[in-house]
C-alpha positions in Angstrom: 84.6 354.3 24.8 82.5 351.8 26.7 81.0 350.3 23.5 84.5 350.0 22.0 85.7 348.2 25.1 82.7 345.8 24.8 83.6 345.0 21.2 87.2 344.5 22.1 86.2 342.1 24.9 84.1 340.1 22.5 86.9 340.0 20.0 89.2 338.7 22.8 86.8 335.8 23.5 86.8 334.9 19.9 90.6 335.0 19.7 90.8 332.9 22.9 88.4 330.3 21.5 90.4 330.1 18.2 93.8 329.9 19.8 92.9 327.3 22.4 91.1 325.0 19.9 93.9 325.3 17.4 96.4 324.3 20.1 94.2 321.3 21.1 93.9 320.3 17.4 97.7 320.4 16.9 98.1 318.3 20.0 95.5 315.7 18.9 93.4 316.1 22.0 89.8 315.2 21.6 87.4 318.0 22.8 84.1 319.8 21.9 83.3 323.4 22.2 80.1 323.7 24.3 78.2 326.5 26.0 77.5 329.9 24.4 80.1 329.5 21.7 78.6 326.2 20.6 75.1 327.7 20.4 76.5 330.7 18.4 78.3 328.3 16.1 75.1 326.5 15.3 72.8 329.5 15.0 75.3 331.4 12.8 75.0 328.8 10.2 71.3 329.7 9.7 71.1 333.3 10.9 74.3 335.1 12.0 72.3 338.1 13.3 70.5 335.9 15.8 73.7 334.9 17.7 74.6 336.1 21.2 77.9 337.0 22.7 79.5 335.1 25.5 82.3 336.1 27.9 84.0 332.7 28.4 85.1 329.6 26.6 83.7 326.2 27.7 85.5 323.1 26.5 84.3 319.5 27.0 87.2 317.0 27.5 87.7 313.6 28.9 88.8 313.6 32.5 91.6 311.2 31.6 92.9 313.8 29.1 93.2 316.6 31.7 97.0 316.3 32.0 97.4 316.6 28.2 94.9 319.6 28.1 96.8 321.3 31.0 100.1 320.8 29.1 98.6 322.4 26.0 97.2 325.3 27.9 100.4 326.0 29.8 102.4 325.8 26.5 100.3 328.6 25.1 100.7 330.7 28.2 97.5 330.1 30.2 97.5 329.9 34.0 95.6 327.1 35.6 93.3 327.7 38.5 91.3 325.0 40.4 88.1 326.4 41.9 85.6 324.3 43.8 85.7 321.4 41.4 86.2 323.4 38.3 89.4 323.7 36.3 89.7 327.2 34.7 92.6 328.5 32.6 93.2 332.2 32.7 94.6 334.3 29.9 97.4 336.4 31.5 96.3 339.3 29.3 92.8 339.2 30.9 93.1 337.2 34.2 89.4 337.3 35.0 87.7 334.0 35.9 84.6 335.1 34.0 86.6 335.3 30.8 88.5 332.1 31.3 88.6 328.8 29.6 86.6 326.3 31.7 86.9 322.5 31.4 83.7 320.4 31.5 84.3 316.7 32.0 82.7 314.5 29.4 80.4 311.6 30.4 80.2 313.0 34.0 77.6 315.0 35.8 78.5 318.7 35.8 76.8 319.1 39.2 75.7 316.3 41.5 72.1 317.4 41.1 72.2 317.2 37.2 69.6 314.9 35.7 72.1 313.6 33.2 75.8 313.3 32.5 77.6 315.7 30.2 77.8 314.4 26.6 80.8 312.4 25.2 83.5 314.1 23.1 82.5 311.4 20.5 79.4 313.6 20.0 81.5 316.4 18.6 81.4 317.3 14.9 83.8 319.5 12.9 82.5 323.1 12.8 83.0 325.5 9.8 85.2 327.7 12.1 87.9 325.0 12.3 87.1 323.7 15.8 85.1 320.7 17.0 81.7 321.6 18.4 79.1 319.5 20.2 76.5 318.1 17.8 73.1 319.7 18.0 71.2 316.9 19.8 73.9 316.6 22.5 74.0 320.4 22.8 70.3 320.6 23.3 70.5 317.8 25.9 73.3 319.6 27.7 71.4 322.9 27.8 68.2 321.1 29.1 70.2 319.4 31.8 71.8 322.6 33.1 68.5 324.6 32.6 69.8 327.9 34.1 68.2 331.1 32.8 71.0 331.4 30.2 70.4 327.9 29.0 66.7 328.6 28.6 67.6 331.7 26.5 69.9 329.7 24.3 67.2 327.0 23.8 64.7 329.7 22.9 67.1 331.1 20.3 67.6 327.6 18.8 63.8 327.0 18.8 63.2 330.4 17.1 65.7 329.5 14.4 64.2 326.1 13.8 67.3 324.2 14.9 65.5 321.7 17.2 64.0 319.2 14.9 61.4 316.6 15.9 64.0 313.9 15.8 66.0 315.8 18.5 62.9 316.2 20.6 62.0 312.5 20.2 65.5 311.5 21.3 65.1 313.2 24.7 64.3 311.4 27.9 60.8 312.5 29.3 62.1 315.0 31.9 64.2 316.8 29.3 61.4 316.7 26.8 59.1 318.3 29.4 61.7 321.0 30.0 61.9 321.7 26.2 58.1 321.9 26.0 58.1 324.4 28.8 60.7 326.6 27.1 58.8 326.4 23.8 55.5 327.4 25.6 57.1 330.3 27.3 58.8 331.4 24.1 55.4 331.5 22.3 53.8 333.4 25.2 56.4 336.1 25.0 56.7 336.3 21.2 56.4 339.7 19.8 53.9 340.3 16.9 55.5 339.8 13.5 58.2 337.4 14.8 58.3 333.9 13.5 
């Protein structure tokens, strides 16, 4: 029963992602899928079995578009919640903040201590799933800026799948390049024999 519940929860995340992005597409609102869903979108193009699940949906939008985004979300039945500087939309069928749709403001620092601002929605590209996803260099930059444990795991996954090309590495500012080098070094140290 617990495994079935887990699979159903992951399916609901996917359904939430697809319904929200479809509604934003219909409304003509510029956005980019970021976070774990963006990483999964990129990795799945090369090795679907290497993707990880995620419990929420992170959407990058312009702050000026927040009223339009809110209107779209309310139209499809989501409930808005403002929480310590975050705007989260809850699905009434699963009103858990951890499973919500979280807005990330484009071109602004996610946290005051962030070393760089979040990317622009202009750095989004159309994904094969039908939604706009942050392009790979911007996604790597965003993950290196946040640099939480989960971000390091996502970066390790992208490195192992060969997604982070030298051109991406060369485009990084020194502090972010050093962080990527550290992730790569740790990934090599913990690599299991036979993995490449």
